[in-house]
C-alpha positions as CSV (number, residue, x, y, z in Angstrom):
1,M,-31.8,-13.6,14.9
2,K,-33.9,-11.4,12.6
3,T,-30.9,-9.0,12.3
4,L,-28.6,-11.9,11.5
5,N,-31.0,-13.2,8.8
6,I,-31.2,-9.8,7.2
7,L,-27.5,-9.5,7.1
8,T,-27.0,-13.0,5.7
9,M,-29.5,-12.3,2.9
10,S,-27.8,-9.0,2.1
11,L,-24.4,-10.7,1.9
12,L,-25.8,-13.3,-0.5
13,L,-27.4,-10.6,-2.7
14,L,-24.0,-8.8,-2.8
15,V,-22.2,-12.0,-3.8
16,G,-24.7,-12.5,-6.6
17,A,-24.3,-8.9,-7.8
18,T,-20.5,-9.0,-7.7
19,T,-20.4,-12.4,-9.5
20,A,-22.5,-11.0,-12.3
21,K,-20.3,-7.9,-12.6
22,A,-17.1,-9.8,-12.5
23,E,-17.5,-10.8,-16.1
24,D,-17.6,-7.1,-17.0
25,G,-14.7,-6.2,-14.8
26,G,-17.0,-4.2,-12.6
27,V,-15.7,-5.5,-9.2
28,E,-13.1,-3.5,-7.3
29,T,-11.1,-5.1,-4.5
30,T,-9.6,-3.2,-1.6
31,V,-6.6,-4.6,0.4
32,S,-4.9,-2.4,3.0
33,A,-3.7,-2.2,6.6
34,D,-3.2,0.5,9.1
35,I,-0.7,0.5,11.9
36,V,-1.7,3.0,14.7
37,S,0.0,4.1,17.9
38,S,-3.3,3.6,19.7
39,Y,-6.8,2.5,18.8
40,I,-9.2,5.4,19.5
41,W,-12.8,5.0,18.3
42,R,-15.5,7.7,18.6
43,G,-13.5,9.4,21.4
44,Y,-12.9,6.2,23.4
45,D,-9.7,4.3,24.1
46,F,-9.9,0.8,22.7
47,G,-6.3,-0.2,23.0
48,S,-2.6,0.5,22.5
49,V,-0.4,0.0,19.3
50,S,-2.6,-1.9,16.8
51,F,-2.6,-3.6,13.4
52,Q,-5.9,-3.0,11.5
53,P,-6.3,-4.9,8.2
54,T,-9.1,-4.2,5.6
55,L,-10.4,-6.5,2.9
56,G,-13.3,-5.3,0.7
57,I,-15.1,-5.7,-2.6
58,G,-17.4,-3.3,-4.3
59,S,-19.7,-3.3,-7.3
60,E,-21.2,0.0,-8.5
61,N,-22.9,1.4,-5.5
62,L,-22.7,-1.7,-3.3
63,S,-19.8,-2.7,-1.1
64,L,-18.8,-5.3,1.4
65,S,-15.8,-4.9,3.7
66,A,-14.1,-6.8,6.5
67,W,-12.0,-4.9,9.1
68,G,-10.0,-6.2,12.0
69,N,-8.0,-5.0,15.0
70,T,-5.3,-6.8,16.9
71,G,-3.1,-5.3,19.6
72,I,0.6,-5.5,18.9
73,T,2.2,-4.6,22.2
74,D,-0.5,-5.5,24.7
75,P,-1.9,-9.1,24.4
76,S,-4.8,-8.1,26.7
77,D,-6.2,-5.7,24.1
78,T,-9.6,-6.7,22.8
79,K,-9.5,-8.3,19.3
80,E,-12.2,-7.0,16.8
81,F,-13.6,-8.3,13.5
82,D,-16.2,-6.2,11.7
83,L,-18.3,-6.8,8.5
84,T,-19.9,-3.9,6.8
85,L,-22.4,-3.9,4.0
86,A,-23.0,-0.4,2.5
87,Y,-24.9,1.2,-0.3
88,T,-24.0,4.7,-1.7
89,I,-25.7,6.8,-4.3
90,G,-24.7,10.3,-4.9
91,G,-24.1,11.9,-1.4
92,F,-26.4,9.4,0.3
93,N,-25.2,6.3,2.1
94,I,-26.8,3.6,4.2
95,G,-25.2,0.5,5.7
96,I,-25.2,-2.2,8.4
97,T,-22.2,-3.4,10.4
98,D,-21.7,-6.6,12.4
99,Y,-19.1,-5.8,15.1
100,W,-17.5,-8.8,16.9
101,F,-15.3,-8.4,20.0
102,S,-13.2,-11.1,21.7
103,T,-14.7,-10.0,25.0
104,G,-18.3,-9.4,25.9
105,L,-21.3,-11.5,27.1
106,D,-19.7,-14.8,26.0
107,P,-16.5,-15.4,28.1
108,E,-15.3,-17.9,25.5
109,G,-15.3,-15.3,22.8
110,R,-17.1,-17.6,20.2
111,Y,-17.7,-15.9,16.9
112,F,-20.7,-18.0,15.8
113,K,-22.7,-17.3,19.0
114,Y,-25.6,-15.0,18.2
115,S,-28.0,-15.5,21.2
116,A,-29.3,-12.0,22.3
117,H,-28.1,-12.3,25.9
118,S,-24.8,-14.1,25.4
119,T,-23.2,-12.8,22.2
120,N,-20.1,-10.7,21.6
121,H,-21.7,-9.3,18.4
122,V,-23.1,-5.8,18.1
123,F,-25.3,-5.0,15.0
124,E,-25.4,-1.3,14.0
125,A,-27.2,0.5,11.2
126,N,-26.1,3.8,9.8
127,V,-27.4,6.4,7.4
128,G,-25.7,9.6,6.2
129,Y,-25.3,12.3,3.6
130,D,-22.2,14.0,2.3
131,F,-23.0,17.6,1.3
132,G,-19.4,18.2,0.2
133,P,-18.3,20.9,2.6
134,V,-19.7,18.8,5.5
135,A,-21.0,15.3,6.0
136,I,-23.4,13.9,8.6
137,Q,-23.7,10.2,9.8
138,W,-26.1,8.6,12.2
139,F,-25.4,5.2,13.8
140,T,-27.8,3.1,15.9
141,N,-27.3,-0.3,17.5
142,I,-30.2,-2.5,16.4
143,G,-29.2,-5.9,17.9
144,G,-26.7,-7.9,19.8
145,N,-24.7,-6.8,22.9
146,D,-26.2,-3.3,23.1
147,G,-26.2,-1.1,26.2
148,V,-29.2,-0.2,28.4
149,N,-30.7,3.1,29.3
150,K,-31.5,4.6,32.8
151,D,-34.6,2.3,33.0
152,G,-32.5,-0.8,32.4
153,K,-34.1,-1.3,28.9
154,R,-32.3,-1.7,25.6
155,A,-30.9,1.7,24.7
156,Y,-30.6,1.3,21.0
157,S,-27.4,3.2,21.5
158,S,-26.7,5.9,18.9
159,Y,-23.9,8.1,17.8
160,V,-24.1,11.1,15.4
161,E,-21.1,12.8,13.8
162,L,-20.5,15.9,11.7
163,S,-17.3,16.0,9.7
164,A,-15.7,18.5,7.3
165,P,-12.7,17.9,5.1
166,F,-10.3,20.7,4.1
167,K,-6.7,21.2,2.8
168,L,-4.0,23.0,4.7
169,A,-0.2,23.2,4.3
170,T,0.0,20.3,1.7
171,C,-2.1,18.0,3.9
172,D,-5.6,16.6,3.7
173,W,-7.5,17.4,6.9
174,T,-10.7,16.3,8.5
175,A,-12.4,17.9,11.5
176,A,-15.2,16.0,13.3
177,V,-17.6,16.4,16.2
178,G,-19.5,13.4,17.5
179,A,-22.2,13.0,20.1
180,V,-24.3,10.4,21.8
181,P,-27.9,11.7,21.9
182,H,-29.3,9.8,24.9
183,A,-28.4,7.8,27.9
184,T,-26.7,4.4,27.4
185,D,-24.1,2.5,29.3
186,F,-22.7,1.4,25.9
187,Y,-21.1,4.8,25.6
188,G,-21.2,5.6,29.4
189,T,-23.6,8.5,28.9
190,T,-26.5,9.7,31.1
191,G,-28.0,12.0,28.4
192,F,-26.9,14.0,25.4
193,S,-23.1,14.1,25.5
194,V,-20.4,15.3,23.1
195,V,-17.8,12.4,23.1
196,N,-15.6,13.1,20.2
197,I,-13.9,16.3,18.9
198,S,-11.1,15.4,16.5
199,V,-8.9,16.7,13.8
200,Q,-6.9,14.5,11.5
201,A,-4.1,15.4,9.0
202,T,-3.0,12.9,6.2
203,K,0.0,13.2,3.9
204,E,1.6,10.8,1.5
205,I,5.3,10.1,2.0
206,K,7.0,9.3,-1.3
207,I,9.2,6.3,-1.0
208,T,10.0,5.7,-4.7
209,D,8.6,7.1,-8.0
210,S,5.8,4.5,-7.9
211,F,5.3,3.9,-4.2
212,S,4.2,6.1,-1.4
213,I,2.9,5.5,2.1
214,P,0.0,7.6,3.5
215,V,0.7,8.7,7.1
216,F,-1.7,10.5,9.4
217,G,-1.8,12.2,12.8
218,Q,-5.0,12.6,14.8
219,L,-5.8,14.7,17.8
220,T,-9.0,13.6,19.7
221,A,-10.7,14.9,22.8
222,N,-13.6,13.4,24.7
223,P,-15.4,16.0,26.8
224,R,-17.5,13.3,28.4
225,T,-14.5,11.4,29.8
226,E,-12.3,14.4,30.0
227,K,-9.6,12.5,28.1
228,A,-7.4,13.5,25.1
229,Y,-5.4,11.4,22.7
230,L,-2.7,12.0,20.0
231,V,-2.5,9.1,17.5
232,F,0.0,8.5,14.7
233,G,-0.7,6.0,12.0
234,L,0.4,4.8,8.5
235,T,-1.5,2.9,5.8
236,L,0.0,0.0,3.8
237,Q,-1.7,-0.8,0.5
238,P,-0.7,-2.2,-2.9
């Protein structure tokens, strides 16, 4: 409940900040949606063809975004709804995300159920720095439906990722390597494990003189599970 209270207070502070900035035109709104051939997250398969909308607001260095996932072709795919509060200054960023899944400890999938041992929420904190040629991000579960370690205790499951952007053949590329540093059944690891090696290319397809659609392809391999995935997606935005 402490994590929930902190998140709620942060959201209220953001609302106050953005309300004050609205008079100066300092608030930016993001509305977009991705359609992907499969939902691959940190090297793990989370579902088939999916629709993933985003709604966000930002004021100076502070932002609040909502992100969702719904399977299109397979009704059994898990639905997801995430809220992220983030702060960025220069290359430094910090944030907290409330993940909610339609499946988990609560078989009824209730969103407003936050009890530690019966919730479908996972609370995650992250910190990172973008050096330009390379960026690093560290994520740790700090509450909710986290995994356990070898001793059956809360694992505070973590994930660390290095990413590097580059340009090649008229496309924007990003290469990334992600790992889980310790044992947790949240990621299905028994110790340090590389779970995500990926490369993604993005290119804008011009439809008219004033409208284009970004499309992307991503190749992902998970050495831990010995699985590989090829994903195609497109982004719809005003």
